[in-house]
Phi, psi and omega in degrees: 000317179298324182294338180296337178303326182293341182277347187237064177281122181287162181258047179268160181292145179289153180284116186260327186261154177083176180290136181296152179293139173287320181250125182296160179300322180297318178296316180296320178298319177301318180296318180291329174296322176299318179300313182289319183301316183264012177053044176282132191272358180201165176290333175296318178293325177297313179298318180296318181299315182289337183270353180293129185269069175232153185307315182295316180294321177297323178296318178295316180299318178295321179296330177285346180088026186257343188282314186258328186286329188228151185284339185211168178278151171297139177275178184299320181294325176296315177299317179300315183293317183287330178298330180285343188243006193260354187300316182300317179297319181295318179300320177296320181290324176299314179296320179294318178294320177300320179293329177297321176300322180288313182300320182272007176057033172287327176232161174248119186272023184295321177235118178248165179230145178233141180196175178217164177215143178277141178238124180293145179284164176278133176092200183286159178272159178249105184291149184302324181299320178282325181297317181296330179272353182073025182257127174258102191290339182206165177285160176088008178267132176278102185284353175276336183288159179221168180275136175223156184247136175238136181293339180261335185242353181080208182279131181232133175263114181165232188227176181222129175262123178253142186209145167247132182227167174281164172230180178148172182279346180275175180278358182273103172237118187230150174293141176251333175200156184209158180211151177237135177221175169288163189292341185273359182277122180295150182299321184294339178283337184265338183307313180302320180293322178296315181294318182293336180278348176287134177302143184301327180295326178285320181300323181298337183266352183283134174255320183219149172235119182262142185207166177273178184300343179295346180255009178285088186217130183304319180296323181290326175296316179295316179302315181296316179299319179295333178276351176101011178223173184247132175275126183241116177206160179299138183231133177281139179250129179244178183299319183250036179296129180300156183300321182296326177285326177298324178294321177294320178297316180300318180292317180300321182278348180291160178305318178295316180299321180290323177296316180297313184292330182296340180293339179298318184287345180250007182232277190287327180296307176293331179298313180299317178297324179295314180298316180297321181289316183295313189260002174053054182257012176226099008284160179292147186275358183226169177247150178101135185302314183295317180292319178299315178301317180298311183291314184293313180293325177294328176296320177296316179298316180295324175301314178302314182298320181292318178296318179299317179300315180295323177297317181291329178276358178056045177282151184298316179247104184290340180263005179279077187239352184298323181292341184282330183289132179090001181274000000 
């Protein structure tokens, strides 16, 4: 599983300024996968696990690329520092891995789904009255987190995971791209970044993108049309609703529109719940926007790797991966 990371090297610019990293990004990612896989609750615990001189632990350390390539293990401070800077690389790998599912025809990207979910912060909440005054009343508050509202869960203090996933009649529903923001960022503001992160070869195959009412935005309809596909979501109709919106409403209410939209409830909604349940990211296990982004996005990437592994092993249930974590 750790070795699959080597197949998804992102196409980001190399780091030119500053002292070069002692440990490559791929090696650090392998180590963080070990942390999530064995449910280690901190980078200190990760360092301790890798430093244990037992055959199994040495095997894991070698798989991470630490035994022969480098003279010593990364310490806890190195893991802390790298976790803050790794989100961009992980997002690129998620998109690359998603494209691999398309290239190998494991999924069909004709109809995709987009959605988001709120993630509670670690520790105590920071009430608006104190936030406006810049007062942190107690220790343990994540000052990067913000308040967001969910129609099903109410007000949540924390972060938001945004995701585009595949749909289809099979049991394979996988993330194709993902983004992390604070909880107060509206879904329609993140949609352009999600679409732009999809590889152009995958975008050309998309016919429809299904979404909830939070994506009902004129600019997003235009953006989707310019990319060659149609955004389908519930639209409110008013007395003076423009003709172009009436056409969107008619399509959404049509038999075809309802069939397309129904795929949302059988794809991305259960997928997000599955990812949250498997990797225990609600509440998030760390504090700080950069660290939260690293852990949450790495959980999405690991989910992709596990589904891909099951597909290649031709297992009956490709999403039956919860039992694998912690083994």
